[in-house]
C-alpha positions as CSV (number, residue, x, y, z in Angstrom):
1,X,-10.2,-28.4,29.7
2,X,-9.7,-25.1,27.8
3,X,-7.4,-22.2,28.5
4,X,-8.8,-19.0,29.9
5,X,-8.7,-15.9,27.8
6,X,-6.1,-14.4,30.1
7,X,-3.9,-17.5,29.7
8,X,-4.2,-17.4,25.9
9,X,-3.3,-13.6,25.9
10,X,-0.2,-14.3,28.0
11,X,0.9,-17.1,25.7
12,X,0.5,-15.0,22.6
13,X,2.3,-12.1,24.2
14,X,5.1,-14.5,25.2
15,X,5.5,-15.7,21.7
16,X,5.9,-12.1,20.4
17,X,8.4,-11.2,23.2
18,X,10.5,-14.4,22.5
19,X,10.9,-13.6,18.8
20,X,14.3,-12.0,18.0
21,X,14.1,-8.4,16.8
22,X,15.2,-7.9,13.2
23,X,16.8,-4.8,11.9
24,X,15.7,-3.1,8.8
25,X,18.1,-3.8,5.9
26,X,20.9,-1.4,5.6
27,X,20.4,1.5,3.2
28,X,22.9,2.1,0.5
29,X,24.5,5.6,0.5
30,X,23.1,7.6,-2.4
31,X,23.7,8.2,-5.2
32,X,23.6,4.6,-6.6
33,X,22.1,2.9,-9.6
34,X,19.0,0.7,-9.4
35,X,16.3,-0.7,-11.7
36,X,12.6,-0.8,-11.5
37,X,11.3,-4.3,-10.7
38,X,7.6,-4.4,-11.7
39,X,6.0,-3.7,-15.0
40,X,4.1,-0.8,-13.4
41,X,5.5,1.5,-10.8
42,X,4.5,5.0,-9.7
43,X,6.7,8.0,-9.1
44,X,5.3,10.4,-6.4
45,X,6.0,14.0,-5.4
46,X,7.1,12.9,-1.9
47,X,8.1,9.9,0.2
48,X,4.7,8.5,1.0
49,X,1.5,7.1,-0.6
50,X,-0.3,10.3,0.5
51,X,1.7,12.2,-2.1
52,X,0.3,12.4,-5.6
53,X,1.6,10.2,-8.3
54,X,3.2,12.1,-11.1
55,X,4.2,9.3,-13.4
56,X,3.5,5.6,-14.0
57,X,6.5,3.7,-15.3
58,X,5.5,0.7,-17.4
59,X,8.8,-0.9,-18.1
60,X,10.4,-3.5,-15.8
61,X,14.2,-3.2,-15.7
62,X,14.4,0.5,-16.4
63,X,17.5,1.9,-14.9
64,X,17.2,4.8,-12.4
65,X,19.6,6.7,-10.3
66,X,18.8,6.8,-6.5
67,X,19.7,10.3,-5.4
68,X,18.2,10.3,-1.9
69,X,17.0,7.7,0.6
70,X,14.2,7.9,3.2
71,X,12.9,4.9,5.2
72,X,11.1,2.6,2.6
73,X,11.3,5.3,-0.1
74,X,13.9,6.4,-2.6
75,X,14.1,9.6,-4.6
76,X,15.1,8.6,-8.1
77,X,16.1,10.2,-11.3
78,X,14.9,8.6,-14.6
79,X,16.7,8.6,-18.0
80,X,14.9,11.8,-18.9
81,X,16.2,13.6,-15.8
82,X,12.7,13.6,-14.1
83,X,13.0,13.2,-10.3
84,X,10.5,11.9,-7.8
85,X,9.9,9.3,-5.1
86,X,9.3,5.6,-5.4
87,X,8.8,2.9,-2.8
88,X,12.0,1.1,-2.1
89,X,10.5,-2.4,-2.6
90,X,9.8,-1.5,-6.3
91,X,13.6,-1.1,-6.9
92,X,16.3,-3.7,-7.4
93,X,20.0,-3.3,-6.9
94,X,20.5,-5.3,-10.1
95,X,22.2,-3.0,-12.6
96,X,20.7,-2.2,-16.0
97,X,21.5,0.2,-18.7
98,X,19.5,2.0,-21.4
99,X,21.0,2.7,-24.8
100,X,20.7,6.5,-25.1
101,X,21.1,8.9,-28.0
102,X,19.8,8.5,-31.6
103,X,22.3,6.1,-33.0
104,X,22.2,2.3,-33.1
105,X,25.0,1.0,-30.8
106,X,27.2,-2.0,-31.7
107,X,27.6,-4.7,-29.0
108,X,31.1,-6.0,-29.4
109,X,32.7,-9.4,-28.6
110,X,35.4,-7.8,-26.5
111,X,35.7,-4.4,-24.7
112,X,37.6,-2.9,-27.6
113,X,36.6,-0.4,-30.3
114,X,37.7,-2.6,-33.2
115,X,36.4,-5.9,-31.8
116,X,33.9,-7.9,-33.8
117,X,30.3,-6.7,-33.6
118,X,28.1,-9.5,-32.4
119,X,24.8,-7.6,-32.0
120,X,23.3,-4.1,-32.4
121,X,21.0,-2.2,-30.0
122,X,18.7,0.6,-30.9
123,X,18.3,3.7,-28.6
124,X,15.9,2.9,-25.8
125,X,16.9,-0.7,-25.5
126,X,17.4,-1.9,-21.9
127,X,19.8,-4.6,-20.8
128,X,21.3,-6.1,-17.7
129,X,24.8,-4.8,-16.9
130,X,27.2,-7.4,-15.5
131,X,30.4,-5.4,-15.5
132,X,32.0,-2.1,-16.5
133,X,35.6,-1.4,-17.0
134,X,37.9,0.7,-19.3
135,X,34.9,2.7,-20.6
136,X,33.1,-0.5,-21.7
137,X,30.1,-2.3,-20.1
138,X,29.1,-5.9,-20.7
139,X,25.3,-5.9,-21.3
140,X,22.8,-8.7,-21.8
141,X,19.7,-7.8,-23.8
142,X,17.4,-10.8,-23.6
143,X,20.3,-13.3,-23.9
144,X,22.2,-11.3,-26.5
145,X,25.4,-10.3,-24.8
146,X,28.2,-7.9,-25.8
147,X,30.3,-4.9,-24.8
148,X,29.0,-1.4,-25.4
149,X,30.7,1.9,-25.0
150,X,29.7,3.0,-21.6
151,X,29.2,6.6,-22.7
152,X,26.2,5.3,-24.8
153,X,24.4,4.1,-21.6
154,X,22.2,5.6,-19.0
155,X,22.9,3.7,-15.8
156,X,26.7,4.1,-15.6
157,X,28.7,6.4,-13.3
158,X,31.3,8.8,-14.8
159,X,34.1,6.9,-13.0
160,X,33.2,3.8,-15.0
161,X,33.6,5.8,-18.2
162,X,37.3,6.4,-17.7
163,X,39.7,4.1,-19.7
């Protein structure tokens, strides 16, 4: 004996009513640092897919500064100072830093200016930041770790640059 269409509709509706309501994840207060997750991510002129894309980022892990939040969208600023909107699910709270400037930066064994150099990083190199203190950040570039002067990184707040 099968269930009537009305009975099936009631059962389906009961299942949806019985499920607990979940809240949207809490939004961080801007400004904060994030990194782009996928290998391709679009920046748009506004917070929605109906807005035109102005840029296609093709670099996973690139650090960006979130300067404004809107449900499911974040207004970001990239290392070149360009601002636009990106879907929140394309961004990670994992910190990364980009070596800026024109000089190769030494990655040191300890957060000290005279510590032994263990690696060197060219401008434009991106790595994962695990900590920043006393104007130094510990950075991991594809398994090569060391401390770099925080002033050489995009992805670091001014408060982290103070000794």
